[in-house]
Every structure is written in structure tokens, then in C-alpha cells.
N, CA, C and O atoms as a MOPAC input file, in Angstrom:
PM7 MOZYME 1SCF
protein

 N     68.23000 1    37.13700 1    49.67800 1
 C     68.89400 1    35.96500 1    49.99100 1
 C     67.54800 1    35.19000 1    49.09000 1
 O     67.65900 1    34.40100 1    48.15300 1
 N     66.22100 1    35.73600 1    49.75600 1
 C     65.34500 1    34.39300 1    49.35900 1
 C     65.56900 1    34.49100 1    48.29900 1
 O     65.96700 1    33.41400 1    47.85600 1
 N     65.50600 1    35.76500 1    47.09200 1
 C     65.29700 1    35.36200 1    45.63300 1
 C     66.22200 1    34.39800 1    45.40400 1
 O     65.80700 1    33.36200 1    44.88300 1
 N     67.73300 1    34.51200 1    45.74700 1
 C     68.60600 1    33.79500 1    45.09700 1
 C     68.46200 1    32.36900 1    45.10600 1
 O     68.71600 1    31.53300 1    44.23900 1
 N     67.89100 1    32.24200 1    46.54400 1
 C     67.30100 1    31.15700 1    46.67500 1
 C     66.46200 1    30.52700 1    45.70700 1
 O     66.97200 1    29.88500 1    44.79000 1
 N     65.52400 1    30.61800 1    45.79200 1
 C     64.57900 1    30.38300 1    45.00700 1
 C     64.92800 1    30.69500 1    43.21300 1
 O     64.15000 1    30.02000 1    42.53900 1
 N     66.05700 1    31.68400 1    42.18700 1
 C     66.29000 1    31.39700 1    41.42800 1
 C     66.77800 1    29.92700 1    41.27000 1
 O     66.21800 1    29.15500 1    40.49100 1
 N     68.28300 1    29.42100 1    42.35300 1
 C     68.49100 1    28.21000 1    41.89500 1
 C     67.55500 1    27.01700 1    42.26800 1
 O     67.86200 1    25.92700 1    41.78400 1
 N     66.38700 1    27.08900 1    43.11700 1
 C     65.69500 1    26.00800 1    42.74900 1
 C     65.17100 1    26.05200 1    41.45700 1
 O     65.32100 1    25.15400 1    40.62700 1
 N     64.36500 1    27.41500 1    41.22600 1
 C     63.92300 1    27.33200 1    39.89200 1
 C     65.07400 1    26.94000 1    38.76900 1
 O     64.72100 1    26.11800 1    37.92500 1
 N     66.19500 1    27.37400 1    38.70300 1
 C     67.17000 1    26.55500 1    37.40300 1
 C     66.97800 1    25.21200 1    37.64700 1
 O     66.36000 1    24.51100 1    36.84600 1
 N     67.51900 1    24.71800 1    38.82900 1
 C     67.80600 1    23.09000 1    38.94600 1
 C     66.17200 1    22.27100 1    38.03500 1
 O     66.13600 1    21.40800 1    37.15800 1
 N     65.05700 1    23.00300 1    38.72200 1
 C     63.76300 1    22.90200 1    38.33800 1
 C     63.76900 1    22.27900 1    36.68100 1
 O     63.41100 1    21.26000 1    36.09000 1
 N     64.47300 1    23.71100 1    36.34800 1
 C     64.18300 1    24.14300 1    34.86000 1
 C     65.34200 1    22.66900 1    34.08800 1
 O     65.04000 1    21.76600 1    33.30700 1
 N     66.23700 1    22.90100 1    34.53800 1
 C     66.90900 1    21.28100 1    34.06600 1
 C     66.67300 1    20.27000 1    33.90500 1
 O     66.83200 1    19.44200 1    33.00800 1
 N     66.05300 1    20.33100 1    35.29000 1
 C     65.52500 1    18.84600 1    34.90200 1
 C     64.21600 1    18.64900 1    33.75300 1
 O     64.05000 1    17.87200 1    32.81200 1
 N     63.68100 1    19.37200 1    34.13500 1
 C     62.53400 1    19.44400 1    33.47100 1
 C     63.01600 1    19.45900 1    31.79100 1
 O     62.73300 1    18.48700 1    31.09200 1
 N     63.84800 1    20.77500 1    31.14700 1
 C     64.55200 1    20.24300 1    30.00000 1
 C     64.91900 1    19.08700 1    29.60000 1
 O     64.53500 1    18.87400 1    28.44900 1
 N     65.61100 1    18.08700 1    30.14600 1
 C     66.50100 1    17.03900 1    30.25300 1
 C     64.95400 1    15.89000 1    29.52700 1
 O     64.88200 1    15.16800 1    28.53300 1
 N     64.01300 1    16.22100 1    30.56100 1
 C     62.70800 1    15.36000 1    30.20200 1
 C     62.23200 1    15.84900 1    28.91400 1
 O     61.66000 1    15.03900 1    28.18500 1
 N     62.37800 1    17.02800 1    28.53300 1
 C     61.67100 1    17.55100 1    27.17300 1
 C     62.50500 1    17.74300 1    25.96400 1
 O     62.11200 1    18.08600 1    24.84900 1
 N     63.81400 1    17.45100 1    26.37800 1
 C     64.60900 1    17.76300 1    25.38400 1
 C     64.81800 1    16.10800 1    24.35600 1
 O     65.06900 1    16.34900 1    23.17600 1
 N     64.76700 1    15.15700 1    24.57400 1
 C     64.08100 1    13.45700 1    23.94500 1
 C     62.78600 1    13.55700 1    22.81500 1
 O     61.95500 1    14.26400 1    23.38400 1
 N     62.36000 1    13.24700 1    21.75400 1
 C     61.37100 1    13.23200 1    21.42600 1
 C     60.30800 1    12.58100 1    22.30600 1
 O     59.30600 1    13.23700 1    22.59000 1
 N     60.41700 1    11.68000 1    22.63100 1
 C     59.76800 1    10.93400 1    24.21000 1
 C     60.68500 1    10.47700 1    25.30000 1
 O     61.87700 1    10.16700 1    25.30100 1
 N     59.98900 1    10.51800 1    25.99900 1
 C     59.96800 1    10.09700 1    27.66600 1
 C     60.37800 1     8.60200 1    27.77200 1
 O     60.99500 1     7.99100 1    28.64500 1
 N     59.91500 1     8.27600 1    26.77600 1
 C     59.31900 1     6.26800 1    26.51600 1
 C     60.54100 1     5.23100 1    26.80800 1
 O     61.21600 1     4.96600 1    25.81400 1
 N     60.93900 1     4.57800 1    28.08600 1
 C     61.97800 1     3.93700 1    28.13700 1
 C     61.59200 1     2.63500 1    28.96700 1
 O     60.81200 1     2.32200 1    29.86600 1
 N     62.52400 1     2.07600 1    28.20600 1
 C     62.05600 1     0.22700 1    29.31600 1
 C     63.28300 1     0.10200 1    29.98100 1
 O     64.43700 1    -0.15900 1    29.64000 1
 N     62.80000 1     0.31900 1    30.85600 1
 C     63.77500 1    -0.67200 1    32.81100 1
 C     64.01600 1    -2.08700 1    31.67700 1
 O     63.52100 1    -2.76700 1    30.77900 1
 N     65.42100 1    -1.81400 1    32.73800 1
 C     66.12200 1    -3.65700 1    32.77000 1
 C     65.72200 1    -4.01900 1    33.58100 1
 O     65.87600 1    -3.38000 1    34.62100 1
 N     64.95100 1    -5.28500 1    33.59600 1
 C     64.22400 1    -5.91800 1    34.73200 1
 C     65.93200 1    -6.36600 1    35.91400 1
 O     67.00800 1    -6.73900 1    35.44700 1
 N     65.70400 1    -6.21200 1    37.01800 1
 C     66.38000 1    -6.34100 1    38.07800 1
 C     66.45000 1    -7.88800 1    38.69000 1
 O     65.42400 1    -8.54500 1    38.86800 1
 N     67.65300 1    -8.34200 1    38.96100 1
 C     68.07600 1    -9.42500 1    39.69600 1
 C     67.47900 1    -9.02300 1    41.00900 1
 O     67.79700 1    -7.92700 1    41.47100 1
 N     66.41600 1   -10.00900 1    41.83600 1
 C     66.31000 1    -9.95600 1    42.83000 1
 C     67.78300 1    -9.96100 1    44.10000 1
 O     68.69200 1   -10.78400 1    44.20100 1
 N     67.54700 1    -8.85700 1    44.81500 1
 C     69.27300 1    -9.22900 1    45.29200 1
 C     68.98800 1    -9.82100 1    46.49300 1
 O     67.90600 1    -9.74400 1    47.07500 1
 N     70.37200 1   -10.66300 1    47.01900 1
 C     69.93100 1   -11.73900 1    48.13800 1
 C     71.15600 1   -11.30900 1    48.80600 1
 O     71.98800 1   -10.68800 1    48.14500 1
 N     71.35400 1   -11.55300 1    49.97400 1
 C     72.65400 1   -11.16400 1    51.10700 1
 C     73.20500 1   -12.62900 1    51.09900 1
 O     72.49300 1   -13.62600 1    50.98700 1
 N     74.41100 1   -12.62900 1    51.21800 1
 C     75.15100 1   -13.56500 1    51.80400 1
 C     74.54300 1   -14.95500 1    52.40600 1
 O     74.78800 1   -16.11100 1    52.06000 1
 N     73.43300 1   -14.32900 1    53.69600 1
 C     72.86100 1   -15.59100 1    54.61100 1
 C     71.36200 1   -15.37600 1    54.49100 1
 O     70.49800 1   -15.43200 1    55.36600 1
 N     71.25200 1   -15.07300 1    52.98800 1
 C     69.58300 1   -15.71200 1    52.41400 1
 C     68.40300 1   -14.57100 1    52.58600 1
 O     67.25600 1   -14.97600 1    52.40100 1
 N     68.58800 1   -13.14100 1    52.93300 1
 C     67.36600 1   -12.41000 1    52.98200 1
 C     67.42700 1   -11.78000 1    51.79700 1
 O     68.38400 1   -11.61100 1    51.04100 1
 N     65.84400 1   -11.31600 1    51.68500 1
 C     65.51800 1   -10.83200 1    50.30600 1
 C     65.07700 1    -9.65600 1    50.34200 1
 O     63.90700 1    -9.43900 1    50.65700 1
 N     65.82500 1    -8.80600 1    50.06600 1
 C     65.18300 1    -7.09000 1    50.58400 1
 C     64.74500 1    -6.68200 1    49.35200 1
 O     64.47000 1    -5.48400 1    49.40100 1
 N     64.55200 1    -7.17800 1    48.21800 1
 C     63.67000 1    -6.52100 1    46.90000 1
 C     62.31600 1    -6.46600 1    47.13700 1
 O     61.73500 1    -6.09400 1    46.11700 1
 N     61.22700 1    -6.78000 1    48.47700 1
 C     60.33300 1    -6.06900 1    48.74500 1
 C     60.04400 1    -4.50700 1    49.70100 1
 O     59.10400 1    -3.71600 1    49.63300 1
 N     61.18500 1    -4.50300 1    50.49900 1
 C     61.53600 1    -3.06900 1    50.66200 1
 C     62.26300 1    -2.04100 1    49.66400 1
 O     62.01800 1    -0.84000 1    49.77300 1
 N     62.94500 1    -2.40300 1    48.92200 1
 C     63.00800 1    -1.64000 1    48.05300 1
 C     62.45700 1    -1.58300 1    47.46100 1
 O     62.84100 1    -0.63000 1    46.78300 1
 N     61.28200 1    -2.09800 1    46.89700 1
 C     60.27100 1    -2.18900 1    45.75400 1
 C     58.96100 1    -0.84900 1    46.65900 1
 O     58.31000 1    -0.10400 1    45.92600 1
 N     58.86200 1    -0.80400 1    47.55900 1
 C     57.60300 1    -0.08500 1    48.51200 1
 C     58.64600 1     0.97100 1    48.88700 1
 O     58.13400 1     1.64600 1    49.78000 1
 N     60.28900 1     1.57300 1    48.51800 1
 C     60.76500 1     2.85900 1    48.83300 1
 C     60.55400 1     3.47400 1    47.41400 1
 O     60.39000 1     4.68300 1    47.25300 1
 N     60.57100 1     2.47200 1    46.29100 1
 C     60.05400 1     3.04600 1    44.79500 1
 C     59.02500 1     3.35000 1    45.28700 1
 O     59.09600 1     4.27600 1    46.09600 1
 N     58.03800 1     2.90700 1    45.10500 1
 C     56.83900 1     3.47300 1    45.33400 1
 C     56.69900 1     4.58900 1    45.72700 1
 O     56.55200 1     5.57800 1    45.01000 1
 N     56.72800 1     4.56200 1    46.92100 1
 C     57.26900 1     6.05700 1    47.62600 1
 C     57.16200 1     7.11400 1    46.78400 1
 O     56.27700 1     7.87400 1    46.39300 1
 N     58.42000 1     6.92500 1    46.60600 1
 C     59.20600 1     7.95800 1    45.48600 1
 C     58.50800 1     8.26600 1    44.32500 1
 O     58.68700 1     9.35800 1    43.78400 1
 N     57.42900 1     7.11900 1    43.69300 1
 C     56.68900 1     6.91500 1    42.70400 1
 C     55.41200 1     8.33900 1    43.23800 1
 O     54.98800 1     9.33500 1    42.65200 1
 N     55.21700 1     7.86100 1    44.34000 1
 C     53.78400 1     8.43300 1    44.83600 1
 C     54.16800 1    10.36100 1    45.08200 1
 O     53.30000 1    11.22400 1    44.95000 1
 N     55.34200 1    10.59700 1    45.37300 1
 C     55.85500 1    11.93900 1    45.53100 1
 C     56.42100 1    12.67400 1    44.38800 1
 O     56.21400 1    13.88200 1    44.27600 1
 N     56.90800 1    12.21900 1    43.79400 1
 C     57.42100 1    13.22800 1    41.88700 1
 C     56.70600 1    12.02600 1    41.21600 1
 O     56.91900 1    10.82000 1    41.09700 1
 N     55.97900 1    12.71000 1    40.92200 1
 C     55.51800 1    11.97600 1    39.63800 1
 C     54.83000 1    12.93800 1    38.29100 1
 O     54.15000 1    13.91100 1    38.61700 1
 N     55.04700 1    12.60700 1    36.62900 1
 C     54.69400 1    13.25100 1    35.98100 1
 C     53.22600 1    12.96600 1    35.29200 1
 O     52.67600 1    11.86600 1    35.35600 1
 N     52.77000 1    13.90600 1    34.74300 1
 C     51.46400 1    13.48300 1    34.25200 1
 C     51.49000 1    14.17900 1    32.31000 1
 O     51.91100 1    15.28000 1    31.95500 1
 N     51.04900 1    13.36300 1    31.64700 1
 C     51.48300 1    13.95400 1    30.17600 1
 C     49.95800 1    14.29700 1    29.80100 1
 O     49.61500 1    13.78600 1    28.73500 1
 N     49.11500 1    14.94400 1    30.35800 1
 C     48.03400 1    15.32500 1    30.32500 1
 C     47.31600 1    16.85800 1    29.99800 1
 O     47.70000 1    17.52700 1    30.95700 1
 N     46.74700 1    17.46100 1    29.41700 1
 C     46.33500 1    18.11100 1    29.32600 1
 C     46.26100 1    19.30000 1    30.70500 1
 O     45.31000 1    18.97200 1    31.41600 1
 N     46.88800 1    20.40100 1    31.19900 1
 C     46.72200 1    21.03700 1    32.57500 1
 C     46.77200 1    22.77000 1    31.70900 1
 O     47.63300 1    23.21400 1    30.94900 1
 N     45.30300 1    23.50900 1    32.28300 1
 C     45.80100 1    24.61400 1    31.96300 1
 C     45.44600 1    25.63200 1    33.08600 1
 O     44.53500 1    25.45700 1    33.89500 1
 N     46.15400 1    26.56500 1    33.04900 1
 C     46.34700 1    27.86300 1    34.80500 1
 C     46.86600 1    29.10900 1    33.51500 1
 O     47.67000 1    29.24700 1    32.59200 1
 N     45.47800 1    30.00900 1    34.42300 1
 C     45.83200 1    31.19700 1    33.61000 1
 C     46.70100 1    31.99700 1    34.93300 1
 O     46.49300 1    31.39800 1    35.98700 1
 N     47.38700 1    32.90400 1    35.05500 1
 C     47.51400 1    33.79500 1    36.05400 1
 C     48.61700 1    34.94300 1    35.24700 1
 O     48.75100 1    35.16700 1    34.04400 1
 N     49.32200 1    35.54500 1    36.44500 1
 C     50.45100 1    36.47400 1    36.72700 1
 C     51.68000 1    35.95400 1    36.42700 1
 O     52.17500 1    35.27400 1    37.32600 1
 N     52.55300 1    36.12500 1    35.04100 1
 C     53.74900 1    35.66700 1    35.30800 1
 C     54.81600 1    36.63000 1    36.30900 1
 O     54.88100 1    37.85300 1    36.42600 1
 N     55.45000 1    35.75300 1    36.83400 1
 C     56.37000 1    36.25300 1    38.34800 1
 C     58.01000 1    35.89800 1    37.58500 1
 O     58.38500 1    35.87700 1    36.41300 1
 N     58.59700 1    35.68700 1    38.70300 1
 C     60.38700 1    35.51300 1    37.93500 1
 C     60.12300 1    35.02100 1    37.01500 1
 O     59.06500 1    34.44400 1    36.76700 1
 N     61.50400 1    35.22700 1    35.99600 1
 C     61.81500 1    34.81200 1    34.67300 1
 C     62.90300 1    34.61100 1    35.19200 1
 O     63.35800 1    35.31100 1    36.09600 1
 N     63.65200 1    33.31300 1    34.53400 1
 C     64.71700 1    32.94600 1    34.02000 1
 C     64.95600 1    32.43800 1    33.36700 1
 O     64.88500 1    31.20900 1    33.33500 1
 N     65.61600 1    33.63700 1    31.99800 1
 C     65.98400 1    33.12700 1    30.98300 1
 C     67.23400 1    31.42400 1    30.49700 1
 O     68.32100 1    31.34900 1    31.07000 1
 N     67.00100 1    30.79800 1    29.92000 1
 C     67.79900 1    29.81200 1    29.11700 1
 C     68.61900 1    29.60400 1    27.93700 1
 O     68.81400 1    30.43900 1    27.05500 1
 N     69.02200 1    28.57700 1    27.98400 1
 C     69.77300 1    28.77400 1    26.56500 1
 C     68.40400 1    28.47800 1    25.59300 1
 O     67.94400 1    29.25600 1    24.75800 1
 N     67.78200 1    26.85600 1    26.01600 1
 C     66.56800 1    27.34800 1    25.05200 1
 C     65.33100 1    27.11900 1    25.14900 1
 O     64.54000 1    26.27300 1    24.73300 1
 N     65.29300 1    28.65500 1    26.20600 1
 C     63.96700 1    28.98900 1    26.60100 1
 C     64.07500 1    29.69800 1    27.57400 1
 O     65.17000 1    30.23700 1    27.73900 1
 N     63.15000 1    29.91200 1    28.41100 1
 C     63.30200 1    29.99800 1    29.31000 1
 C     62.09400 1    29.54000 1    30.54300 1
 O     61.15900 1    28.80900 1    30.21500 1
 N     62.26300 1    30.15600 1    32.25000 1
 C     61.66000 1    29.12300 1    32.86200 1
 C     60.72100 1    30.61200 1    33.83100 1
 O     61.39600 1    31.52700 1    34.30300 1
 N     59.77200 1    30.60300 1    33.92000 1
 C     58.81400 1    31.62700 1    34.32100 1
 C     57.97900 1    30.99700 1    35.73000 1
 O     57.68800 1    29.80600 1    35.62000 1
 N     57.67100 1    31.49800 1    36.70400 1
 C     56.38800 1    31.15300 1    37.70700 1
 C     54.90300 1    32.18100 1    37.10500 1
 O     54.81800 1    33.25300 1    36.50500 1
 N     54.11600 1    31.40800 1    37.52100 1
 C     52.72600 1    31.65100 1    37.14700 1
 C     51.85900 1    31.40000 1    38.62700 1
 O     51.54600 1    30.38700 1    39.25200 1
 N     51.65700 1    32.79600 1    38.82900 1
 C     50.25100 1    33.04100 1    39.98600 1
 C     48.85200 1    33.34800 1    39.54800 1
 O     48.42500 1    34.33300 1    38.94700 1
 N     48.15500 1    32.13800 1    40.04300 1
 C     46.66000 1    32.32700 1    40.05200 1
 C     46.30000 1    32.80000 1    40.58000 1
 O     46.89000 1    33.10100 1    41.61800 1
 N     44.81800 1    33.33600 1    40.26500 1
 C     44.24100 1    34.37700 1    41.00900 1
 C     43.59700 1    33.95800 1    42.04100 1
 O     42.69700 1    34.65400 1    42.51200 1
 N     43.96700 1    32.62600 1    42.64400 1
 C     44.02500 1    32.34500 1    44.18000 1
 C     45.42500 1    31.96800 1    44.92600 1
 O     45.50300 1    31.28800 1    45.94900 1
 N     46.31000 1    32.43700 1    44.34600 1
 C     47.34800 1    32.52700 1    45.10400 1
 C     48.09000 1    31.61000 1    44.75000 1
 O     49.28200 1    31.86800 1    44.91400 1
 N     47.72700 1    30.03300 1    44.06800 1
 C     48.82400 1    29.40000 1    44.07400 1
 C     50.05700 1    29.80700 1    42.94800 1
 O     49.86000 1    30.72000 1    42.14600 1
 N     51.09000 1    29.19100 1    42.96400 1
 C     52.57000 1    29.71600 1    42.36300 1
 C     53.06200 1    28.50800 1    41.61200 1
 O     53.73300 1    27.59900 1    42.10000 1
 N     52.61100 1    28.61700 1    40.24800 1
 C     53.31600 1    27.17800 1    39.37800 1
 C     54.78600 1    27.93300 1    38.63300 1
 O     54.99000 1    29.05700 1    38.17500 1
 N     55.57800 1    26.79600 1    38.77000 1
 C     56.71900 1    26.92900 1    37.74800 1
 C     56.54700 1    25.93100 1    36.64800 1
 O     56.22600 1    24.74300 1    36.65300 1
 N     56.99500 1    27.14800 1    35.29500 1
 C     56.67000 1    26.73600 1    34.02600 1
 C     57.80700 1    26.76400 1    33.19800 1
 O     58.61900 1    27.65100 1    33.45900 1
 N     58.08200 1    25.94700 1    32.18800 1
 C     59.25100 1    25.73900 1    31.22300 1
 C     58.59800 1    26.55900 1    29.65300 1
 O     57.60700 1    26.08100 1    29.10100 1
 N     59.17800 1    27.57800 1    29.19200 1
 C     58.81700 1    27.66800 1    27.70200 1
 C     59.90300 1    27.53600 1    27.30900 1
 O     60.78100 1    28.38900 1    27.44400 1
 N     60.04900 1    26.41300 1    26.73600 1
 C     61.22600 1    25.90500 1    25.79700 1
 C     60.56900 1    25.89900 1    24.21900 1
 O     59.41600 1    25.68100 1    23.84600 1
 N     61.86400 1    26.24900 1    23.42500 1
 C     62.01700 1    26.79400 1    22.12400 1
 C     61.59500 1    25.68000 1    21.38400 1
 O     61.10600 1    26.03600 1    20.31100 1
 N     61.59700 1    24.92600 1    21.48900 1
 C     61.79500 1    23.29300 1    20.67000 1
 C     60.38400 1    22.72000 1    20.74600 1
 O     59.84500 1    22.12000 1    19.81600 1
 N     59.74300 1    22.99600 1    22.13300 1
 C     58.27500 1    22.10800 1    22.36400 1
 C     56.92000 1    23.46200 1    21.89000 1
 O     55.73100 1    23.24900 1    21.65700 1
 N     57.79300 1    25.04700 1    21.87300 1
 C     56.42200 1    26.08800 1    20.96600 1
 C     56.68100 1    26.15800 1    20.04900 1
 O     55.72300 1    26.65200 1    19.45500 1
 N     57.86300 1    25.87600 1    19.05500 1
 C     58.25600 1    25.97300 1    18.31300 1
 C     57.85600 1    27.54300 1    17.58400 1
 O     58.35200 1    28.57000 1    18.04500 1
 N     57.26200 1    27.55900 1    16.84800 1
 C     56.71500 1    29.12000 1    15.78100 1
 C     56.23300 1    30.36400 1    16.76800 1
 O     56.45600 1    31.55500 1    16.55300 1
 N     55.46600 1    29.76500 1    17.98700 1
 C     54.66100 1    30.25800 1    19.04300 1
 C     54.96900 1    30.53300 1    20.01600 1
 O     54.26700 1    30.82200 1    20.98500 1
 N     56.53900 1    30.47100 1    19.88300 1
 C     57.30300 1    31.05600 1    21.20600 1
 C     57.31900 1    32.33800 1    21.36400 1
 O     56.96400 1    33.08500 1    20.45200 1
 N     57.60400 1    32.64600 1    22.17200 1
 C     57.15000 1    34.57100 1    22.47400 1
 C     58.02300 1    34.88400 1    23.67100 1
 O     57.30300 1    34.28700 1    24.47100 1
 N     59.05700 1    35.37400 1    24.46500 1
 C     59.69300 1    35.80800 1    25.32300 1
 C     58.47500 1    36.57500 1    26.22400 1
 O     57.82000 1    37.49600 1    25.73700 1
 N     58.24000 1    36.02400 1    27.73700 1
 C     57.26700 1    36.53200 1    28.22000 1
 C     58.10100 1    37.33700 1    29.26800 1
 O     59.28500 1    37.16100 1    29.55700 1
 N     57.10000 1    38.39200 1    29.84700 1
 C     58.32300 1    39.31000 1    30.95900 1
 C     56.79200 1    39.25400 1    32.30400 1
 O     55.58500 1    39.03300 1    32.19900 1
 N     57.70100 1    39.57800 1    33.43100 1
 C     57.13500 1    39.60300 1    34.98500 1
 C     56.17700 1    40.69000 1    34.70100 1
 O     56.48900 1    41.76500 1    34.18800 1
 N     54.77900 1    40.27900 1    35.13200 1
 C     53.58400 1    41.07100 1    34.71600 1
 C     52.48500 1    40.67300 1    33.87900 1
 O     51.31700 1    40.89400 1    34.20200 1
 N     52.86300 1    40.01600 1    32.66900 1
 C     52.40600 1    39.77500 1    31.61800 1
 C     51.14600 1    38.60000 1    32.61500 1
 O     51.06200 1    37.97500 1    33.67300 1
 N     50.58400 1    38.82500 1    31.70200 1
 C     48.76400 1    37.98900 1    32.11100 1
 C     48.93800 1    36.67600 1    30.94700 1
 O     48.75100 1    36.73000 1    29.73100 1
 N     49.37400 1    35.46800 1    31.81500 1
 C     48.60500 1    33.91800 1    30.84600 1
 C     47.89300 1    33.36100 1    30.88700 1
 O     47.05300 1    33.49500 1    31.77700 1
 N     47.80400 1    32.36900 1    29.91100 1
 C     46.93100 1    31.25500 1    29.81200 1
 C     48.14400 1    30.42700 1    29.62100 1
 O     48.91500 1    30.59000 1    28.67500 1
 N     48.33500 1    29.26000 1    30.83000 1
 C     49.67500 1    28.30200 1    29.44300 1
 C     48.89100 1    26.76600 1    29.32600 1
 O     47.77900 1    26.88600 1    29.84000 1
 N     49.06500 1    25.64600 1    28.91900 1
 C     48.61000 1    24.85300 1    29.15600 1
 C     49.85000 1    23.46400 1    28.52400 1
 O     50.39700 1    23.54200 1    27.42400 1
 N     50.02000 1    22.56100 1    29.28600 1
 C     51.05000 1    21.43100 1    29.16900 1
 C     50.84500 1    20.31700 1    30.14700 1
 O     49.92700 1    20.19900 1    30.95800 1
 N     51.61500 1    19.71100 1    29.98100 1
 C     52.19400 1    18.73400 1    31.04500 1
 C     52.70900 1    18.91400 1    32.11300 1
 O     53.76400 1    19.54800 1    32.07700 1
 N     52.21900 1    18.46600 1    33.43800 1
 C     52.86800 1    18.58300 1    34.59600 1
 C     53.69100 1    17.88600 1    35.47600 1
 O     53.11800 1    16.83500 1    35.76200 1
 N     54.55000 1    17.95800 1    35.92500 1
 C     55.39000 1    17.04200 1    36.81300 1
 C     55.24500 1    17.76300 1    38.65200 1
 O     55.55200 1    18.92900 1    38.90200 1
 N     54.86200 1    17.02900 1    39.44300 1
 C     55.21100 1    17.39200 1    40.93000 1
 C     56.35700 1    16.96300 1    41.33900 1
 O     57.10300 1    16.08400 1    40.90600 1
 N     56.40000 1    17.42000 1    41.90600 1
 C     57.92600 1    17.05700 1    43.25800 1
 C     57.49600 1    17.98900 1    43.73400 1
 O     57.24600 1    19.17000 1    43.49500 1
 N     57.38900 1    16.58800 1    45.17200 1
 C     57.25600 1    17.34700 1    46.20500 1
 C     55.81800 1    17.96700 1    46.09700 1
 O     55.10100 1    17.51500 1    45.20400 1
 N     55.38500 1    18.82300 1    46.80300 1
 C     54.48300 1    19.85600 1    46.69400 1
 C     54.28000 1    20.86600 1    45.83200 1
 O     53.22600 1    21.50200 1    45.85600 1
 N     55.25100 1    21.13000 1    44.98100 1
 C     55.18100 1    22.11200 1    43.77200 1
 C     54.57000 1    21.26500 1    42.63200 1
 O     54.30300 1    20.07900 1    42.43300 1
 N     54.49400 1    22.21800 1    42.10500 1
 C     53.53700 1    21.48100 1    40.47300 1
 C     54.22900 1    22.47100 1    39.60300 1
 O     54.27000 1    23.68800 1    39.78300 1
 N     54.90500 1    21.61200 1    38.39100 1
 C     55.58500 1    21.80900 1    37.45500 1
 C     55.20900 1    22.52000 1    35.78900 1
 O     54.45600 1    23.44100 1    36.10700 1
 N     55.27300 1    22.54500 1    35.00700 1
 C     54.42700 1    22.97700 1    34.11700 1
 C     55.64800 1    22.91100 1    32.71600 1
 O     56.56400 1    23.71700 1    32.54900 1
 N     55.29200 1    21.61000 1    31.75900 1
 C     56.26900 1    22.05300 1    30.61800 1
 C     55.09800 1    22.59400 1    29.67100 1
 O     54.28800 1    21.75700 1    29.27400 1
 N     54.94600 1    23.92600 1    29.27800 1
 C     54.19600 1    24.38300 1    28.37600 1
 C     54.20900 1    24.10700 1    26.86700 1
 O     55.11900 1    24.30000 1    26.06100 1
 N     53.25500 1    23.71900 1    26.72200 1
 C     52.92200 1    23.31200 1    25.09600 1
 C     52.47000 1    24.34500 1    24.30700 1
 O     52.71700 1    24.43300 1    23.10400 1
 N     51.83400 1    25.11000 1    24.92600 1
 C     50.64000 1    26.13100 1    24.00000 1
 C     50.44500 1    27.21300 1    24.80200 1
 O     50.52300 1    26.87600 1    25.98300 1
 N     50.22900 1    28.34400 1    24.65700 1
 C     49.82400 1    29.63200 1    25.67100 1
 C     49.04200 1    30.71400 1    24.99900 1
 O     48.80300 1    30.71000 1    23.79200 1
 N     48.64100 1    31.67000 1    25.86200 1
 C     47.65600 1    32.83000 1    25.20900 1
 C     47.99800 1    33.81800 1    26.08900 1
 O     47.83100 1    33.60100 1    27.28900 1
 N     48.54100 1    35.08300 1    25.64000 1
 C     49.30900 1    36.55100 1    25.98000 1
 C     47.92500 1    37.08500 1    26.47500 1
 O     47.39900 1    37.79000 1    25.61400 1
 N     47.21800 1    36.95700 1    27.56600 1
 C     45.67200 1    37.90200 1    27.85600 1
 C     45.97700 1    39.25700 1    28.12600 1
 O     45.07200 1    40.06100 1    28.34900 1

């Protein structure tokens, strides 16, 4: 039962990461929002801003080279690539997305037990680190 739950969580995370990587860039401009004021004149924009800052602190995306070496665990195949867990020598588990679009000619299907070193952008969702793989080497 635990493996089904992990597979569902990995699939949801993979879908989110594929959405983020499906466009050429993730840059967008947010339209300015008007301050919300209730009929009796209370301004709630400050409370709303604090809530947005909390959410941003928990879930962040970093576009910087992050490298981890480890052993491939669970592999979930998808339409445009696959998602795999990678466990480093300290026991830290990372979720990673291997996208055909991102890896192009260097794309290769991996299997559980393969030793790899991956480099890519990271996304922090709660206490889990997800890696969108930009390059990898099989060891």
C-alpha cells in the first residue's frame, strides 16, 4: 500500500515539474492586484501578502546547477520521459524528472539500481527536493 501512495505522490510531483518545464521559459509577469477592501473599509492586503510570503518560503524553485550522485530507486515512466528517485550515500532521497525535451540527445532510460550523477534545477516542495535533470552521467 505504501508503494502505491509513493507512486501517486511521485506522479503528482512529476506532472507539476513537467508543467514547469514544458514551456521554453517559466518567466511570467503577474498582473498587479487591486487592494481588497471590504464594505466597512478594512484593508486585508497585508494579511494576504504575509500568507503569500509563507507559501513562497515553503515551496521554492531554484534555477542553479545542483548536483547529486546516488542510486536510482523507483522509476515511473511517463509520456515525455520518466521520474525516478535517487538516494545518495547519506540516505537522502531526491525525486528527479528526466525529460526528453530537456535532455534531448543525451536522454536515456534508467532502471532501478543504476548509479548516476545528475545536475539540474531544483524545486523544494515542503521538505522534499525535486530535481529537473539537465544532464546526467551513468557511473
